[in-house]
N, C-alpha and C positions, 0 to 999 in steps of 0.2 A: 749767487753773486748779484743777479738782476734784482731780486727781492731786497737784498741788503742796500743796493744803491738807491732804490726807490725810498726805502725807509730813511736813509741818510738825508735825502733832499726833502722828504716830507717833514722831518723833524725840525727843519729850519728853512722856511720858504725863501728867506733872503739869500740863500746859497744859489738860487737861480737868478740869472741876469735878465733884465726886462727891457724890451725895446719900446720905443715911443708909441708905436702903433700895434694893433692886435696881431696875434700870431695864431694861425690855424695849423695844427699839427695833423698830418696824414701818415699813419703808420700801420703796422700789422704785428701779429704775434709770431708768425711762422717765417722761416728763412726762405726767401726767394719765391717768385712765381705767384704773387697775390693779386696782381693787377693794380698795384699801388701807383705806378707812374702814370698810366692812363687816367686813373682817378684824380690825380693832382691836376692833370691837364683839363679834365672836365670841370673841376671846381674853379680853376683859374678862369675858364671861359664864362662860367656863371657870374663870377665876381666882376668881370669886365662888363657884362650885360647890365649889372647893377650900378655901373658908374664908378666902380672901385679902380684903383691902380695897384694890382697885386704884383708882388715879386716872389720868386721861388728861391728858397734857400736850401742847398743840398750839400752833403759832404763830398759828393763826387767819388763814390766808391769805385775801385777798379781803375783809377787813373794810372797811366804809365808815367807821366811827368808830374810828380807831386811837388808843389811849391808852397812856401809859407805865404800867409796872408790870404787875400780874397782874389779869386779868379772870376772876372765878369765874363760869363759864357755868352750872354746875349744882353744887349741894352734894350731889348724889346723890339728892335727893328732889324738889327744885323747880328749874325752869329760871329763872335769876335775871337773865340778860342776853339781849337780843334778838339776832337774827342780824346786825344792823348792827354790833354791838360784838364779836360772837364769831367771825363768819365762818360760812359755810354748813355746812362739815363738822363743826366742834365743836358747832354747834347741833343738827345731825342726831343726833350721838352723845348729846347731853344729853337730847334728847327720847326717844331709843330705849332708854336704859339707866337702870334704877332701881338705886340703891345704888352708883353710880359717879360721883364728882365729876369734872367736866370743867373744866380751867383753861387759859387762853390767855395767852401772853406771848411777846414776842420772845426773852427769856432764859428758856428752859425750866427752868434751874436754880432760878430764883426761884419759878416756879410749883410745882416739886417741893417746895421748902422749905415753902411755904404748905400744900401738900396733906398733908405729914407733920405739920406743927404743928397745923393747924386740923381736918383730917379723919381723922387717924390712918392715913394711907395706909401699907400694908405693901409695896406694889410699884407701880411706875409704868409706864404704857404711853406711850412716846414716839411720838406720831403723826407720820408722815412724817419718821422720824428717821435714815434711812440717811446723809443728807448733813449732819445737824446734829451736827457733830463737837465743839463745845465742851463738851457734856455727856457724861460717862462713861456707858457702858452695860454691862450684864452679859450680856445675851442679844440677839443681833442676828438679826432675821428680815427677809428681803428677798423681795419679790414679783417673780418673773420669769415673763413669759408666753412662749409659744412664738414669738409675733411678735417679741419682743425679741431672739431669737437671730439674726435677720437685719437688725436695725435698726442705723442709724449713729449716731454721736455728734452732739450738737448742734453747729452749727446745721444740718448736712446732714440729720440724722435726729432722733430723739426721745429718745435716751439721754443722761442727765445724766452718766453715767460709763461706762467700758468694761465690757463684759460680764464680763470676768475679775474685776472688783471684787466680783461677787456671791459669789465663793469665800471672801471674808472673813467672810461671814455664818455663824452657827451652824446655820441651816437656811434652805432656800429654799422658798417657798410658790408653787405653780403653779396658776393658775386654768385651768379647762377639763377636758378629758377625760383618761383614763388614758394615751392616746397622747401628749397634750401633756406630761404628767408625764414619760413615758419619754424624750421628745425633749430636755427640759431636763436631766434626770438624765444622759443620755448625753453631753451637751455640757459640763456643769459639774461633775458628780459631787457628792459630799457628801450630806448628809441632806436629803431632799426630801419635802414633804407636799403634798397636793392641796387646793385651795380649790374647794368646790362651791357654786354659787349656787342659791338657792331663792327663787322669787318668790311673794309672798303675795297674797291678794285686795286689790283696790283699796280705798283708804281715803280718807275725806274730808280735804281739806286744812285747815290752820289752825294757828295758833300754840299753841292749847290742846289739840290732838289728840296724845295720846301713843300710841306704837305698841303698848303693852301693853293698850290699851282701844279696839279698833277698832269702828267702826260698820259695819253691812252696806252693801255697795256693789255696783254693777252687775257682772255676771259675764261669762263668755265669750259671744261673739256680739254684745255691745254695740258699736255704732258709735262710734268715737272720733276726735278730733283729738289727735295726740301732739306735745307741745312740750317741748323740752329745751335747757338751757344747761349742758351737761357736755362733757368732753373728747372722748368717743367716743360720740356719740348713736346711732350705728347699732346698737349693742348693745341700747340701750333699745327702739328701734323693733322690732328683731327679737324681743325678749323679749315685747313686747305681742302680736305675732302668734303666737308660740309658746303664749301663754296663751289664745289663741282670740279675741282682740279683732279687730274689723273696723277697721283703721287706714285712715282715708280721706284723711288728710293728715299729713305730717311737717313740723314747723317747728323750725328749728335756730337756736341762738344760741351765742355763744362761751362757754367755760367760766367759771363764777362770774358769769354775767351777772345784773345787777340789772334786773328787769323794770320798765319804765316803764308809765304808764297807757296810753300809745299802743300799747305792745307787747301788753298785755292785751286792749285793744279789738280789735286786729288779729287776735289768736288767736280771740277769741270771734266775730268776724265770719266768719273762716274756718270755724268750726264750724257756723255758720248756713248758710253757702253750700253745704257738703257734706252737710248734714243729720245731723251727728254728734250723738249723744245726750249725750255727756259729753266733757270735755277732760281729758286725762291727762298728767301731768308726772312727773318723777322725785322721789324722796324728798328728794334734795339741793336740787332747785329749789323744792320746796314750802315750805322754810323761808324762802325769799326772796319769798314771795308771801302776800298776805292772803287770808283765806277768801272764796270767791266761789261762787255757785250753779253747778252743773254741773262744778266742778273737783274732780279726784281725783288721787291719786298712787299709784304702784306701788312698794310696799316690796320691797327685796331684802335677804335675809340670806345669809350664807355660813357654811359649816362647814369646819373644817380636818379632813381625813380622812387616815388613820384616826383618829377623834377620841380614842378611849381611849389609843392609842399616843402621840399628840401631847400629850395632857393629862399623861400620866405622864412623858414626856420633859421637858416644860416644868417640871413640879414638881421633877424631879430636878436640872435646871439651876438652878432657884431655890435649892434646898437647897445646891448647890455654891457658889453666889454668896454665900449667907449664911455659910457656913463660912469662906470666904475673908475676908469682912468682919468676922467675929466678931459678927454680929448675929442676932437671932431675928425670926420673923414677927410 
């Protein structure tokens, strides 16, 4: 089905709708757990440093309150919609990024039009955009992990599209080590950059907590219960141990899980049973939870390396796109 959809849009490019300003698509081949959202945040910050006015366009997967039209999650200064209306990943981006509007809509074209008209966006970041074919894009970035090289297509495996489809991208972003980058580059070729994850100190949870104004939190050696509702929680649990935390129990939920009062009570009971000092969850899960004593989250940021090379390459590609369009920043 995915291959048929691509062929249908390729057969007539006019089937794609085009925004006034360039679109950078950030996506992946596999379902869940690729580091796509932190990569979008990292690219947004690079664009800000370049003097751009980026806007993030997202579908808002996993929203509880789905409405027609466009939801402005953030105007770049203030978070305007709760996680129930935005979805967890757009909410996380809205809280993490200052100066970057975040908009959610099933039709990303409509969100982009609003971002240009209301917020003066000069470039769009299409979150999870590799399979969103109705909207034209100028730069295609796809995340491919080393594990993806041996994965099967859905439903047998976790790939949404064949591995060869990644060659359609302008650049491939590879999370992990230099060896991982080499393995992907040897298999797929093309321009490849590395995604490097960096974990920051624990932060208190809560809807008013912005990542650019953290409060001091427990450090390495602290005993914790770790709870996660993400696609690949084993990475989160391993990261806590790498950061020096004493993980006494791991509690897993499905991706995008909305925590019930019973869930929270069970997690807190587990912490009491094992004598954990705090409960730690992911940044993505934190936006779906209310502030509670003893609860923290572990922020993760990524960098695209080599950063200067990537930033210059991206700027050059944007300039090419504007020359083709006949538009200015």
